[in-house]
C-alpha positions in Angstrom: 116.5 82.8 138.3 113.3 84.7 138.7 110.3 85.4 136.5 108.5 88.7 136.5 105.0 89.4 135.1 104.9 93.1 134.4 102.2 95.5 133.1 103.1 99.1 132.6 100.1 101.4 132.2 100.6 105.0 130.9 97.9 107.3 132.4 96.7 110.3 130.5 97.4 109.3 127.0 95.7 111.0 124.0 94.1 107.8 122.9 92.8 104.7 124.7 95.3 102.6 122.7 98.6 102.0 124.4 100.2 99.7 121.8 102.7 102.4 120.8 104.0 102.4 124.4 104.1 98.6 124.5 106.2 98.6 121.3 108.6 101.1 122.9 108.9 98.9 125.9 109.5 95.8 123.8 112.4 97.7 122.1 114.0 98.2 125.5 113.5 94.5 126.3 115.1 93.5 123.0 118.2 95.5 123.8 118.5 94.0 127.3 117.9 90.5 125.9 120.6 91.1 123.3 123.0 91.9 126.2 122.1 88.6 127.8 120.6 90.1 130.9 117.0 88.7 130.4 114.7 86.7 128.2 111.2 87.9 127.7 107.8 87.0 126.2 105.1 89.4 125.2 101.6 88.3 126.1 98.3 90.1 125.3 97.9 91.7 128.7 101.5 91.8 130.1 105.1 90.8 129.5 107.0 88.0 131.1 110.7 88.7 131.9 113.1 86.1 133.1 116.6 86.6 134.7 118.5 87.2 137.8 116.4 89.2 140.3 118.8 92.1 140.5 118.8 92.4 136.7 115.0 92.2 136.6 114.7 95.1 139.0 117.1 97.2 136.9 115.2 96.4 133.7 111.8 97.0 135.2 112.9 100.4 136.5 114.3 101.2 133.0 110.9 100.2 131.5 108.9 102.2 134.0 111.1 105.3 133.3 111.0 104.8 129.5 107.3 105.6 129.5 107.9 109.0 131.2 110.2 109.9 128.3 107.2 109.9 126.0 105.8 113.0 127.8 103.5 110.9 130.0 103.0 112.4 133.5 101.8 109.3 135.3 102.6 105.6 135.0 101.2 102.7 136.9 103.4 99.6 136.9 102.2 96.2 138.2 104.8 93.6 139.0 104.4 90.0 140.1 107.6 88.0 140.7 108.0 84.2 141.0 111.4 83.0 142.2 112.4 79.5 143.4 115.6 79.0 145.3 115.2 75.2 145.8 115.9 74.4 142.1 118.2 75.7 139.5 116.0 74.9 136.5 113.2 77.4 137.3 112.4 78.9 133.9 109.4 79.9 131.9 109.9 76.9 129.5 110.3 74.4 132.4 107.2 75.7 134.1 105.2 75.2 130.9 106.8 71.7 130.3 105.7 70.7 133.8 102.1 71.6 133.2 102.1 69.9 129.7 103.5 66.8 131.3 100.6 66.7 133.7 98.1 67.3 130.9 99.4 64.3 129.0 98.5 61.9 131.9 
């Protein structure tokens, strides 16, 4: 399983606010999560997506394309991927639990 940290930035919007585009992206993520392809978590500056790497790439492409459907002519997408192949329990929750365990010492 892999975790992707993704930020999609529509360029040339009428307003400096992009929360409308973020909400549209979250709707796509809700649909893909409902299909069981991914899990995701919205953060203030990005979105974390968890799933099989091939599924993540498909979903990320869909998210990138979805912004263009809003009559935006340019989109910048930043992606950071974390994938461990030495363990089967690499998940967002397990990564957080590991840090919390160290904090409690």
